[in-house]
C-alpha positions as CSV (number, residue, x, y, z in Angstrom):
1,X,-17.5,62.6,37.0
2,X,-15.3,64.6,39.3
3,X,-11.6,65.3,39.0
4,X,-9.5,62.1,38.7
5,X,-5.8,61.7,38.7
6,X,-5.0,65.4,37.7
7,X,-7.4,65.5,34.8
8,X,-9.9,68.1,33.8
9,X,-13.5,67.1,34.2
10,X,-15.0,65.5,31.1
11,X,-18.6,66.1,30.1
12,X,-20.8,63.0,30.1
13,X,-22.3,62.1,26.7
14,X,-25.8,62.9,27.9
15,X,-25.2,65.4,30.6
16,X,-23.8,68.6,28.9
17,X,-23.1,70.3,25.7
18,X,-19.5,70.1,24.5
19,X,-17.4,72.9,23.3
20,X,-16.1,70.7,20.5
21,X,-14.5,73.4,18.6
22,X,-12.3,74.3,21.5
23,X,-11.5,70.7,22.4
24,X,-10.5,70.0,18.8
25,X,-7.9,72.8,18.8
26,X,-4.3,71.8,18.2
27,X,-1.1,73.7,17.9
28,X,2.2,73.1,16.1
29,X,3.8,72.2,19.4
30,X,1.1,70.0,20.8
31,X,1.9,66.2,20.6
32,X,-0.8,63.6,20.6
33,X,0.1,60.3,22.4
34,X,-3.0,58.3,21.4
35,X,-2.3,55.7,18.8
36,X,-5.1,53.8,16.8
37,X,-4.6,50.7,14.8
38,X,-6.3,51.3,11.4
39,X,-7.3,54.3,9.3
40,X,-10.9,53.3,8.8
41,X,-13.2,50.5,10.1
42,X,-15.5,48.0,8.4
43,X,-18.4,46.5,10.3
44,X,-19.8,43.4,8.4
45,X,-23.5,42.8,9.0
46,X,-24.1,39.7,11.2
47,X,-20.9,40.2,13.2
48,X,-21.6,40.5,16.9
49,X,-18.8,43.1,17.5
50,X,-15.5,44.4,16.2
51,X,-12.5,45.6,18.2
52,X,-10.7,48.9,17.8
53,X,-7.1,48.8,19.1
54,X,-5.9,51.9,20.9
55,X,-2.8,52.7,22.8
56,X,-0.8,55.4,24.7
57,X,2.6,55.9,23.2
58,X,3.5,58.7,25.6
59,X,5.1,58.9,29.0
60,X,2.1,60.2,30.9
61,X,-1.5,58.8,31.4
62,X,-4.2,60.1,29.1
63,X,-8.0,59.9,29.1
64,X,-9.7,58.8,26.0
65,X,-13.3,59.6,25.2
66,X,-14.9,58.0,22.1
67,X,-18.3,58.4,20.4
68,X,-19.9,58.1,17.0
69,X,-21.6,60.7,14.7
70,X,-23.4,60.6,11.4
71,X,-21.1,63.0,9.6
72,X,-21.6,66.4,11.3
73,X,-18.6,66.9,13.5
74,X,-20.1,69.9,15.4
75,X,-23.3,68.1,16.6
76,X,-23.6,67.8,20.4
77,X,-22.8,64.1,21.2
78,X,-25.6,64.1,23.8
79,X,-28.1,64.7,21.0
80,X,-26.8,61.9,18.7
81,X,-28.7,58.7,18.0
82,X,-26.6,56.1,16.2
83,X,-27.2,52.3,15.8
84,X,-23.9,51.4,17.6
85,X,-22.6,51.0,21.1
86,X,-19.0,51.8,21.7
87,X,-17.5,50.7,25.0
88,X,-16.0,51.9,27.2
89,X,-17.0,55.4,26.2
90,X,-14.3,56.8,28.6
91,X,-11.0,55.0,29.4
92,X,-7.7,55.8,31.1
93,X,-4.6,54.7,29.3
94,X,-1.4,54.4,31.3
95,X,1.9,55.1,29.6
96,X,2.7,52.5,26.9
97,X,-0.6,50.7,27.6
98,X,-2.6,49.1,24.8
99,X,-6.3,48.5,25.0
100,X,-9.4,47.6,22.9
101,X,-12.7,49.4,22.4
102,X,-15.6,47.2,21.5
103,X,-18.1,48.3,18.9
104,X,-21.5,46.6,18.7
105,X,-24.3,47.1,16.2
106,X,-27.5,47.7,18.2
107,X,-29.8,46.4,15.5
108,X,-31.7,49.5,14.3
109,X,-32.6,49.1,10.6
110,X,-30.0,50.3,8.0
111,X,-30.2,50.0,4.2
112,X,-29.6,46.5,3.1
113,X,-28.6,47.3,-0.5
114,X,-25.6,49.6,0.2
115,X,-23.1,50.6,2.8
116,X,-23.9,53.1,5.5
117,X,-21.2,55.5,6.8
118,X,-20.6,56.8,10.3
119,X,-17.7,58.5,12.0
120,X,-15.8,57.4,15.2
121,X,-14.5,60.3,17.3
122,X,-11.4,59.9,19.5
123,X,-10.8,62.7,22.0
124,X,-7.5,62.5,23.9
125,X,-7.3,64.6,27.1
126,X,-3.8,65.0,28.6
127,X,-3.2,65.4,32.3
128,X,-3.0,68.9,33.8
129,X,0.4,70.4,33.6
130,X,2.2,70.9,36.9
131,X,2.1,74.4,38.4
132,X,5.8,74.8,37.6
133,X,5.2,73.6,34.0
134,X,4.9,76.6,31.7
135,X,3.2,74.5,29.0
136,X,-0.1,74.7,27.2
137,X,-1.7,71.2,27.0
138,X,-4.6,70.8,24.6
139,X,-7.1,68.1,24.0
140,X,-6.6,66.4,20.6
141,X,-9.4,64.9,18.5
142,X,-9.4,62.5,15.6
143,X,-12.3,61.2,13.5
144,X,-12.2,58.0,11.5
145,X,-14.7,56.5,9.1
146,X,-16.9,53.5,10.0
147,X,-18.6,51.6,7.2
148,X,-21.5,49.3,7.9
149,X,-21.5,46.7,5.2
150,X,-24.7,44.5,4.6
151,X,-24.3,40.9,3.5
152,X,-24.7,39.9,-0.1
153,X,-23.7,43.2,-1.8
154,X,-22.7,42.7,-5.4
155,X,-19.0,43.0,-6.5
156,X,-16.1,43.8,-4.3
157,X,-15.4,47.0,-2.3
158,X,-11.8,47.3,-3.5
159,X,-12.9,47.1,-7.2
160,X,-15.6,49.7,-7.0
161,X,-13.3,52.5,-8.0
162,X,-12.8,50.9,-11.4
163,X,-16.6,51.2,-12.1
164,X,-16.8,54.9,-11.4
165,X,-17.9,57.0,-14.4
166,X,-16.0,60.3,-14.8
167,X,-17.2,63.2,-16.8
168,X,-16.6,66.9,-17.2
169,X,-19.3,69.5,-16.8
170,X,-18.9,72.8,-18.8
171,X,-15.2,72.3,-19.6
172,X,-13.3,75.5,-20.3
173,X,-16.1,77.6,-18.7
174,X,-16.9,79.3,-15.4
175,X,-18.6,76.7,-13.1
176,X,-16.7,73.8,-14.7
177,X,-16.8,70.6,-12.6
178,X,-15.6,67.0,-12.5
179,X,-18.4,64.6,-12.0
180,X,-17.8,61.1,-10.5
181,X,-20.7,58.7,-10.7
182,X,-20.8,55.6,-8.6
183,X,-23.0,52.7,-9.7
184,X,-21.9,50.4,-6.9
185,X,-23.2,49.7,-3.4
186,X,-19.8,50.7,-1.9
187,X,-18.4,54.0,-0.7
188,X,-15.3,55.1,-2.6
189,X,-13.0,57.3,-0.6
190,X,-10.1,59.1,-2.3
191,X,-7.1,60.4,-0.5
192,X,-6.2,62.4,-3.7
193,X,-7.5,63.0,-7.2
194,X,-5.4,64.7,-9.8
195,X,-6.8,65.8,-13.2
196,X,-4.4,66.4,-16.1
197,X,-0.6,66.3,-16.0
198,X,2.4,68.5,-15.5
199,X,1.8,72.2,-15.0
200,X,-1.7,71.8,-16.3
201,X,-2.8,69.4,-13.5
202,X,-5.3,70.1,-10.7
203,X,-5.0,68.2,-7.4
204,X,-8.0,67.6,-5.1
205,X,-8.1,65.8,-1.7
206,X,-10.5,64.2,0.6
207,X,-13.2,63.2,-1.9
208,X,-15.8,60.5,-1.2
209,X,-18.4,59.2,-3.6
210,X,-21.4,57.6,-2.0
211,X,-23.1,54.4,-3.2
212,X,-25.4,54.8,-6.2
213,X,-24.6,58.5,-6.0
214,X,-22.2,61.0,-7.4
215,X,-19.7,63.7,-6.4
216,X,-19.5,67.0,-8.1
217,X,-16.1,68.5,-7.8
218,X,-15.7,72.2,-8.7
219,X,-12.7,73.0,-11.0
220,X,-12.0,76.7,-10.7
221,X,-8.9,76.4,-13.0
222,X,-10.6,74.2,-15.6
223,X,-9.4,76.5,-18.4
224,X,-5.9,75.0,-18.0
225,X,-7.2,71.5,-18.9
226,X,-8.1,70.5,-22.5
227,X,-10.3,67.5,-23.2
228,X,-7.4,65.5,-24.6
229,X,-5.5,65.9,-21.3
230,X,-8.5,64.9,-19.2
231,X,-7.2,61.9,-17.3
232,X,-8.0,61.3,-13.7
233,X,-5.1,60.0,-11.5
234,X,-6.2,58.9,-8.0
235,X,-5.2,57.4,-4.7
236,X,-8.0,55.5,-3.1
237,X,-8.4,53.8,0.3
238,X,-8.8,50.0,0.4
239,X,-10.4,47.8,3.0
240,X,-7.0,46.9,4.4
241,X,-6.2,50.5,5.0
242,X,-3.7,50.7,2.2
243,X,-3.7,53.3,-0.6
244,X,-4.2,52.1,-4.1
245,X,-3.1,54.2,-7.1
246,X,-4.7,54.2,-10.4
247,X,-6.1,56.3,-13.3
248,X,-9.2,56.6,-15.5
249,X,-10.1,58.5,-18.6
250,X,-12.8,61.1,-18.7
251,X,-15.9,59.9,-20.6
252,X,-17.5,62.0,-23.2
C-alpha cells in the first residue's frame, strides 16, 4: 500500500517484518486518539462473529491496524497463525468517527474443556505532521485479551476466583513465593494482588492464572509477612469488564 492521505506506509501483515518495538514507543507527550469499547473480549463457541467497537476521539484522521497473537508481543505478525479472522485489518477513522471490527472464529480445533487465550493488537498511526509542525508523532499500540470460551464449561467464569487455592512456598526464606492454583476451566486475571496488610503488605500487578494450572509469584520481601498475616486481597477482572474486589486466606 502506498502513501495515502499524508500517512506513513504501513507494512502488510504478510509482506514484511515489523519493527514492533519502535512502533510501540510512546512518550509522555504523545496522545492516543483511538478509543476501544471494552477492556477484554469473550468469544463464545458457536457464535458466528463478535463486534469490537472502535472510534477516533481526536481532531485528525488516524489509521488503525489490528491483528491477533498468541501471547508473544514481539512475534512478526506475518508469521502468526491464529484461528480467527479480524476484519478489516486496516481501517481509516475520520475525526469523531466510530466503527466496528468484526472477529470470526475460523474453525481450527481448540480445547473444548477450558478457555483459550489470545491477544488483539491495535496499532494507531497518526498522520504525518506538517512541515511547519515541530512535533514528534508516534504510533501507539494497545493489546487486549481475547478469551475463546467453549460451550458447556462447568461453573461460572466470574466465580472462578473464589475457587483458587492460595499457598505459600518457603515462607520467611530466600526464594519464597505465593502459589495460586486454579481448578476451574476459566482464566482468572488479576489487576492487583496484595499480600498482608499495612506496612507489611506486598502488592503485585498483572497476574493471570490459567485454567487447571497455577501461577507462582516470587515474593522477594517475604520476610516481612508472618503466616498469621497471610491474607490475599485482590482485584479481578470480570466478564463485564468491571473489577471485583475480594480476599482469600492462605491455605496451609
